[in-house]
N, C-alpha and C positions, 0 to 999 in steps of 0.2 A: 504493500500500500504506500509506504513512504517513498518508494522509487517509481511509482506509477506515473509514467510520462503524461498520459491523458488527463489524469487528475491534477497534476501540477500545471498543465496548460490551462485548464479551467480555472484553477485558483489564481494564476497570474493574470489571466484576462479579467477575472472578477475584481482583483485589486486595481488593475489599470482603469477599468470602466468606472468603478466606484470612486477612484481618485479624480478622474477627469470630470465626471459629472458634478461631484461635490465641489471641486475647485472652481469650475466654470460657473456654477449656479449660485455660489455664495454672494458675489456682488449683487446679483439680481435679488436674492433673498434679503440682503441688507437694505436695498432701496425699498422693497416691499414692506419690511419691518418699520422703517421710518414713516412710510405713508399711513400705516394702520395704527401707529402709536405704540408699537411693541418696543419700548425703550426702557432701559434699566437706569433709573435715576438714583444717585447715591444719597439716599435719604436717611440712612442709619449707619451705625458703626460696623455692621457686618460687611458693608461694601468697602472695597479697598481702592476703587477708582473714584476720581473726583469730578467727572463730567458724564452726562448722559451718553450711553452707548446702546446701539441697536441690539436686540436679542432676537430669538427665533431662528438663529443660525442652524439649529438642528434640522430645520426643514431641508437644507442643502444636503446634510448627511443622509437624511431619509431618502431623498431622491437618488443619490448615488448608490445607496445600499439596496433599495427596492429594485432598481433597474438591473443591477448586477445579479441579484438573486433570481429574478425572472429569466434572465438570459442564460445563466450558467448553473443553476441549482435544479435538481430534480424536485418538482413540487409534489411532495408526498402529503398525506393527510396532516401530519404533524407540522410540516413547513407551512402549509396553508393556514393552520391555526395560529402559528407564530406571526405570520404576515397580517392576518386579520386583527389580531390583538395589537400589533404594532401600529396599525392605522388608527385604532381607538386611542392608543397612548399618544400618538403624534397630534391627533385632533385635540385631546385634552391639554397637552403641553402648549400648543399654539394658542388656544383660547386663553390659557392662563398667562401666557406671555403678553397678551393684549389687555385683558381686563382683570387679571389676578383672581383666580378662583379660590374659594375657601378650601382649607386643607382637607376637610372631610369629604368634599365633593370630589377632589382629586383622588382621594383614597378609594372611594366607591368605584370610580372609573377604572382605577388600577386593578381592583379586585375583579371587576367584570372582564377586563382584558385577560387576566390570569385564568378566569373560568373559561373563556373562549379557547385559550391554549389547551387547558385541561380537557375540555370537551373534544378536542381533536387528537387526544392521545399523548399530550405532553404531561406525563405523570411520573413522579418518583415512586416506583413501586417497591423497590428494595434498597436497603442501606447495608453498610457493613455492620455486623453485630458488635455492639460495644462490650458485650459480655465475653471476656476472653476465656472464660471457663466453659462456655457453651460449645457443643459439638457442631452447631450450625453456624457457618460463616455468614450467612445472609439473614438479615432481619426483614421479614415480610411486613410491610406497613398495613396491608389490608384496608380497613375503613379509614385509616389515618392518611392514606396515600394522597387523597385530594386536598385535605386541609394543609398537610405538610407542604405539598407542591405550591399551593396558593401563597402560603406564608413565605416560602423561599422566593417566589417570583416578585411578590410585592416588596419583600424586604430588600432584595438586591436592587430593584427599580428605584427605591427611595435612597438607598445607600449611595449610588452613583450621583443622584441629584444633590445629596447633602455635601459631597466633596467638591461640587462645582462652585468654588469660591474664589479661585485665583485664575488668572489668564492661562489657558492651556492645560490646567490641572486635570479636570475630569476627562477631557477627550484624550489626553496623553495616557492617563492611567488605564482608560478603557482600551486604548490601542495595545498597550502592554498586555493586558488581560486577554485580548483577542489573539495576540501572537502566541501567548502561552497555550491557550486552549486549542489553537490551530495546530500547533506542533503535537500536542497530546492526542488530538483527534486523528492525526495521521498515524501516530504510533498504535492507537487502538482500533485502527481500520474503520474509522467513521468519516469516509470521504465526503459525503454530502454535507455533514456538519462543518468539515474543514473549509469547504468552498463558501458556506454562509459566513464563516468567520473571516475568510479572505475578503469577501465583499464589504464586511463591516470595517476591517482594517483599512482598506483603500478609501472608503468614504470618510473615515476619521482623519486620515493623513491628508486628504484633500482639503479638509477644513482647517487644519492646524495653522497654516501660514497666516490666516486671518485672525486666529485666536491667541497666538503667542503674544506675550507682553511686549509692547502695549497693544492690547486687543482692539481690533477694528470692529468686531462684532462678537457677541456672546452666543453660545448655542441655546441658552435659555432652557426652560423646562421641556421644550420641544425636543431638544437633543439629549439632555441629561436623562430624562425618563425613557426615551427611546433606547439609549445605550444600555441602561440598566435592565430594561425589559428583554432586549435581544440577548444579552449576555446570560441572563438568568434562565430564559427558556431554552436557549441552545445548550447550556450546560446540562440541563435535564435530559435532553435528547441524546447528547453525546457522551456524558460522563456518568450520570446517576443510574443509567440503565444496567450498569455492572455493579456488583457488590464488593469487588475487590477494594482493599484499602486505598490503592493508588487512585482509582477513579472517584473515590469518595472525597479524598483530601485535595485532589487537584483543583476543583472549582473553588474550594475554600481558600487555598493558597493564592490562586489567580485573582481572587476578588477580596483578599484579606484586608487590604488598606481601607476600602470603603466600608467593609463589614465591621472592622475594628472601630473606625471613627463613628459609625452609626450606633454601635452598641454602647460606646462610651457616652455619646450624646443622649441616648435614651435614658440611661441610669443617672447621668448628671442632672438632667432636667427633673427627673422624679425626685432626686435627693434635694433639689431646690424648691420642691413643691410646685413645679411647673408641668404643663402638659408635655408629653413626649414630642408633640408636633410644634411646640413653641420654638421659634428660631432664636439662636444665641450666637455668641462669638467665642465659643469654646472649642471649635474644631481644630484638628491638627494644624491645618494651614494657617488659621488665625494665630495659634500659639507661636508658630515660627515667625510670622510677621511681627507679632508683639515683642519678640526677642530682638528685633532690629534687622532681620534679614529682608532682603529685597524679594519681590515676587519671583524673580527668576531663580534666586538661590533657594527659596522655599520649594518651588516646583521641582527643581533639580534634585533636591534631597528626597522628596516624595516619589519622584520617578525612579530614583536609584533603589529605594526600598522596595517598591513594587516590582522592579525588574529582578531583583535578587529573589524575592518570593516566587516570582514566575519561573525563574531558573530552577529553584528547588522543586517546584511542581513537575517540571520536565524531568528532573533527575529521578523522581519517584516512578515515572512512567518508562524509564529505560532500564537496561540491565547490562551486565558484563563490562567490557572495557570502556564503552561509551559512558556508562554511569560513572566510572572512576574519573574519567576526564572532566565530566560535568561537575562532579563533586569538587575537584580541585579548582575549577573555574569559579564555582559558586563561593568557595571559601576565600579565594583571592579577591573576588568582587566584594564580598562582605567586608574584608579588611580595608580595601581601598575606599569603599563608601564610608566606613567608620572613620577613617582618617580625614576624608573630605568633610564629613559632618563636623568633626571636632575642630578642624581648622576654620570652617565657615562660621561656627558658633563662637569661636574664640574672640573675646573682646566685645561680644554683643551682650547687652543687658536688656532686661525686660522693660518694655515701654507700654504703659497702659493705653488701651484704645481711646481714640479721641472722637469727638463729635465732628463729622465731616462738614457741618455747616458753620461751626464756631471755632473749630480746631482746639477746643478745650477738652481736657480729660473727662471721660464719662464717669458718672458716679453710680455706685450701687445703691441698694435700698437703704443702707446705713449712712449714705452721704459720703462714702469713701470712693476714691478713684479705683 
């Protein structure tokens, strides 16, 4: 499968078309966003930009992705479900980018999109059995299969959306996750899944030049929700269908950064007596910015961490000499990134967030910055 020439040709064409369409359509989407009022205005401390920037750039990613999939992917029942759900997600994100939907409305639409995918066979039926003393390696979910799958899809969809706080961060991390799962899909002989991920990679990379700091356009909820939805559903089709520990851990590692950040945000807000849906400035990228790092430095650090975790996921899916080489590369990369982070953070001190309108430090409930 890994050396299948026909599969690689489809994957490369999917990347090329996804890139070309996304890259070419982003300026058009930018103009459209400005006309319909889909603008991100820096009205609170969570925003790190200081002037209005068009959002809804995810529409360009969607166009590149959907065209590549239609051209180069076998449209099975599961793929059809993923695409139908993606249309719902993009519609939800686009409307939210224009008029800002309530959180519960977006959540309901995400659940409906997840149900659409589940109804088309995108279901986590088995997992690795966590009971090491059991003779059964597989844990059959049974009646829990549907709710677990919906929870996974909705959770990942929101996780990617929550890390979309710095120029190029969410789209870059999603690209790294796509590359990781693309390689693993080839290793476990999931060719159709690999081509879907190739299409997503190409569409993301085509959008990146416009989204890197300083960003000319944001992908908005249109893009962030789309990327999370596609990555979550594709991981179910390509990874969770096996119960081996490798395929269970791979999507966790590939998506660890957004998962970790979202989990921390969930409990942080509960501990502060807030709704889990309440926005705040406690995300990983905010912490790095408040330490005095630039957007580019913060994004580079988070890219590096995501890439190392992705490499670890690929290591788990390999064996023999290849695994040995990858382990050495992963270890060396981890050391290099550790040194880079240490040097980057050296001399930087914590700076409390400021109000973008007054440039004064924000105060908490007790009146302290």
